[in-house]
C-alpha positions in Angstrom: 0.0 0.0 0.0 1.3 3.5 -0.8 1.3 6.3 1.7 -1.4 8.2 -0.1 -3.8 5.2 -0.1 -3.1 4.6 3.6 -4.0 8.2 4.2 -7.2 7.9 2.3 -8.1 4.7 4.2 -7.6 6.5 7.6 -9.6 9.5 6.5 -12.4 7.3 5.1 -12.6 5.2 8.3 -12.8 8.4 10.4 -15.6 9.8 8.3 -17.4 6.5 8.4 -17.1 6.5 12.3 -18.4 10.1 12.3 -21.4 9.2 10.1 -22.3 6.2 12.2 -22.2 8.3 15.4 -24.5 11.0 13.7 -26.9 8.2 12.6 -27.0 6.7 16.1 -27.6 10.2 17.7 -30.4 11.0 15.1 -32.1 7.7 15.8 -32.2 8.4 19.6 -32.8 12.1 19.3 -35.0 13.4 22.2 -36.6 16.7 21.7 -39.4 18.5 20.0 -39.6 18.9 16.3 -42.1 21.1 14.4 -43.6 19.1 11.6 -46.3 21.4 10.3 -47.5 24.9 11.0 -50.3 27.1 9.3 -52.3 30.2 10.0 -55.9 29.9 9.0 -58.5 32.6 8.7 -61.7 32.0 10.8 -64.7 34.1 12.0 -63.0 34.7 15.3 -59.8 35.8 13.6 -56.6 34.1 12.7 -56.0 30.6 14.1 -52.6 28.7 14.5 -52.7 25.0 13.7 -49.5 23.1 14.3 -48.2 19.6 14.6 -45.1 18.6 16.7 -43.1 15.4 17.3 -42.4 15.4 21.0 -40.0 12.7 22.3 -39.2 12.8 26.0 -35.7 11.9 27.4 -35.5 8.8 29.7 -34.9 11.1 32.6 -38.1 13.1 31.8 -40.2 9.9 31.4 -38.9 8.6 34.7 -39.6 11.9 36.6 -43.2 11.9 34.9 -43.9 8.3 36.1 -42.9 9.4 39.7 -45.5 12.2 39.6 -43.5 15.2 38.6 -45.7 17.3 36.1 -44.1 18.6 32.9 -45.1 22.0 31.6 -44.7 22.8 27.9 -45.0 26.3 26.6 -46.0 27.1 23.1 -44.8 30.5 21.9 -46.1 32.3 18.8 -45.1 35.7 17.2 -46.4 37.4 14.1 -44.1 40.1 12.8 -44.4 42.7 10.0 -41.0 43.3 8.5 -40.1 47.0 7.8 -37.1 48.1 5.8 -37.1 51.6 7.3 -37.4 50.8 11.0 -37.3 47.9 13.4 -39.8 45.0 12.7 -43.2 45.5 14.2 -44.5 42.7 16.4 -48.2 42.5 15.4 -49.2 39.6 17.7 -47.6 37.4 20.2 -49.1 34.6 22.4 -48.1 32.0 24.8 -50.0 28.9 25.8 -49.0 26.4 28.5 -49.8 22.7 28.6 -49.4 20.5 31.7 -48.5 16.8 31.2 -48.9 14.7 34.4 -49.2 11.1 35.5 -51.6 9.8 38.3 -50.1 6.6 39.6 -53.3 5.7 41.5 -55.6 5.8 38.4 -52.7 4.9 36.0 -53.6 7.6 33.6 -51.7 10.5 31.9 -53.3 13.9 31.9 -52.8 16.8 29.6 -54.3 20.1 30.8 -54.7 23.5 29.2 -55.9 26.1 31.9 -58.7 24.4 33.8 -59.5 21.9 31.0 -58.0 18.4 31.3 -58.2 15.2 29.2 -57.0 11.8 30.5 -55.2 9.1 28.5 -54.4 5.4 29.1 -50.8 5.7 27.9 -47.9 8.1 27.5 -48.1 7.6 23.7 -51.7 8.7 23.6 -51.0 11.8 25.7 -48.0 12.9 23.6 -50.1 12.3 20.4 -52.7 14.6 21.8 -50.1 17.2 22.9 -48.4 17.0 19.4 -51.5 18.6 17.8 -52.0 22.2 18.8 -54.8 24.7 17.8 -54.2 28.2 19.2 -57.4 30.4 18.7 -57.4 34.1 18.0 -53.8 34.7 17.2 -54.8 38.0 15.6 -58.2 39.7 15.7 -60.1 40.0 12.4 -59.1 43.3 10.6 -55.8 43.6 12.5 -53.8 42.5 9.5 -53.4 44.5 6.3 -54.3 42.6 3.1 -51.4 42.4 0.6 -48.8 42.7 3.3 -46.5 39.7 4.0 -45.9 38.9 7.7 -43.5 36.5 9.2 -44.9 33.9 11.6 -42.8 32.2 14.1 -43.4 29.6 16.8 -41.7 27.1 19.0 -42.6 24.7 21.8 -40.3 24.1 24.8 -40.3 22.4 28.2 -40.7 25.1 30.8 -38.2 24.1 33.5 -39.0 27.1 35.7 -42.4 25.2 36.5 -40.6 22.2 37.8 -40.3 21.6 41.6 -37.3 23.5 43.0 -35.0 20.5 43.4 -35.5 19.6 39.7 -34.9 23.1 38.6 -31.5 23.0 40.2 -30.6 19.7 38.5 -32.1 21.0 35.2 -29.5 23.8 34.9 -27.2 22.9 32.0 -28.5 19.3 31.8 -29.3 17.9 28.3 -31.7 15.4 30.0 -34.0 18.3 31.1 -33.7 20.5 28.1 -36.4 20.0 25.5 -37.2 22.6 22.9 -37.9 23.0 19.3 -36.1 25.5 17.1 -38.0 28.6 16.1 -40.1 27.6 13.0 -40.6 30.6 10.7 -42.7 31.0 7.6 -44.3 33.8 5.5 -47.9 34.7 5.7 -50.0 37.0 3.6 -53.7 37.5 4.5 
């Protein structure tokens, strides 16, 4: 073997190992991914419909099964870009969901404000949490026709709502960090 072919083989094996590591991490990725998002005009105003893929870390699943509720926050912004000044934030909303487990009833519960729905498995509860409909993102007539707006949203685990001992262990820990990236798209009413 020549020196150049040995160098190529070493480089190729390093790249193959890096690719295998990346595939393994992607297969076991825990987090929140935005799959679909749309703004829909309705009688009550503009409505946000979104779909997520939420995958809990083993640490979060364990905490949930031991009775620690998890709070997820959906954040939404509607921005009108302006070339002559700072962008204008036309609308912004936050909505909080509570995911909990009742060991006595062996049921998972998803709550939004004072409304709750029970589920027999974590898979069913997460499937429900994955589909979000946020009403009245913007009031009727609040947006100008023919203007292009930028909509942005994300969902994240709100670690500030965890019990105090869990908040301390959550600082800087990947096991307790769960968030989607900001998902942005253009919208013209």
